C-alpha positions, 0 to 999 in steps of 0.5 A: 470455752476457755478460762480468761483473765482480765485486768481490773483497776481499783484505786487503793492508796496506802502508806509505805509500810507493811503490817506485822503479824501479831506475835501472840503468847497463845499456843493456838489462835484464830482471828477473823473479821466478822464483817468481811470474813477476812482471817487476820491471824491463824496460829495452829488454828486447825489443831484439835485441842482441849477447849475447856469451858469454851466448848460450852458454846456448843451446848448453848448453840444447841439449846438456842436451836431447841428453843427456836424449834419449840423443843424448849422454852425459856420458862420451862423448868428442868430438874437437876439430876444427881449427875448434874449435882456431882460436878465441881469446878465452875458451878451454879451450886444447883441441888439435886431435885431442884427445878430451874428455868431454862433462862436461868440455866443459860445465864448460868452457863454464859456468866457463871460457866456452870458445869452443872447447868450444862448437864441439866440442859444436856440431859433434857435434850439428849435422845437417851436422857444422858449427857453422853447421848447429848455429847454424841448429838453435839459432835454430829451437829458440829460436823454438819456445821462444818466444825470438822475438828471438833468431837465432844465427850461431855456438855461442859468441857470437863477434861475427858479423852477425845473432847477436842475443838480447833480454834477455827471451829470455835471461831465458826461457832461464835460466828454462828451464834452471832448470826443465827441467834442475835436475840440471845447474844446480848446475854454474853455481855452480862457482867453479873448474874446472881442466881443463889443469894447464899453464894453471892460471890459467885455472880461475876462473868470471867471475861476480862474484856467486858468492862474495858470499853473496847467494844467487847461483848462476849463470848466465853472463857475457859481454863483447865490444867490441860488446856491452859487459859483460853478465851473465845471473844468478840468485839465491835467498833463502829461498823466492824466486828472481830471474833478471836479465839486464844488458847494455851496461855499460862495465866488469867493475867496473860489471857487478859493482856493478850486478848486486849492486845489482839482486839486493839491490833485487829482494829488499829492495823486494818480498815474496811475500804469500799473499792468499787460501788455496786454497778461499776463496770470493772471489766467486759466479757466476750459474748458468743452469738449475741446481739452485742459482742461484749457484756459489762461485768459489775459487782452486785454490791459495793466491793468492801474489803479489809486492808492493812492500814499500812501497806507498801504493796499495790492491791493485785486485782484480776477478773476471771471468767469462762468465756466467751459467754453464750447469749442470751444473757440476763442482767444480774446473771453471775458471770465472773469473779473479781480476785483480790490479793491484799498484802499479808491476807487471804485472797478475796473473791467477789462475784461479778454479774452481767451489767445489761441484758444481751439478746441472742443475735440471730443468723447474722450473729452466728455468721459473724461468730463463726467467721471470728472463730475461723479467724482465731483458728487460722491466726492462733488463739490468744493464750488463756487458761484451759477450762477447769 
């Protein structure tokens, strides 16, 4: 069997300009188009850095998991420990011995960035009842989710040695929150949450984008002296959603400016195109011992790709499969990949399937295949990649 490359023709019309990479003042940044999975920006995105309060998203993810499996419910009341009460920084102003519902604690983490609320959740879910035990559980769960550059020393992002996340990991975590818990995600868009009337000024969400009318609906800000100002955000316009993570900015004003600019850039400079409908034949593959010598290769779903709005280059496309393909073949069987290379973006691989059934050809097909194989040996096999 040999690895075969085949040409595929996809019509794409673009303007004679090239999209420029976004020049952000963040020291580390990651932007992904959630709809297509296309990475739009990667600046030091795999470097583990102090995440500050953005790491609270992991505590929230684990709380939502616990609710889904029945370990917690939104109406459960959890007691505030002296350890939880000892935290400064962003808090809900919880008091030792106070009992607070899980729902209020979750809203307190999302909107008020409550360090104390994180600890109450952590101690309730920890295998040994301690925040440290929960942090170890966070690290193990993050690794299982593919967040390989994340380690946690606490539940809140309070500065601590070894408490690190990469911006790509935060982006992956944001995607999982959206995908796995859509019923809870609207809480991230809440601009106010008044928990303690005696602390009425402590009710506003710190996310600077939520009221700008640009589709922003989450997720979490962060700030410590060590980490600088950061934001894990998401915005939806039309059928597209982006997720972005910025870190290391030197003020809240810069964070707001950079975040708004990167949302505008992501939606204005890129557009989703349907390059081929489901079922359109894009190539054919040779068949071994089949009733038909070839089978059509088609996408099972519409080929939707994110492309620069302004691009000077034609879209490179090729079909790759290992062939000839042994009959019988059932329609819909994955056989090949369509490989696209948009200018300035990562390559896109799309699965192609058999267009129709191809039955086994019987004795005559075997004779014909053997003769063709002998002919190819005599004349020399056409150039192709070796099988991987």
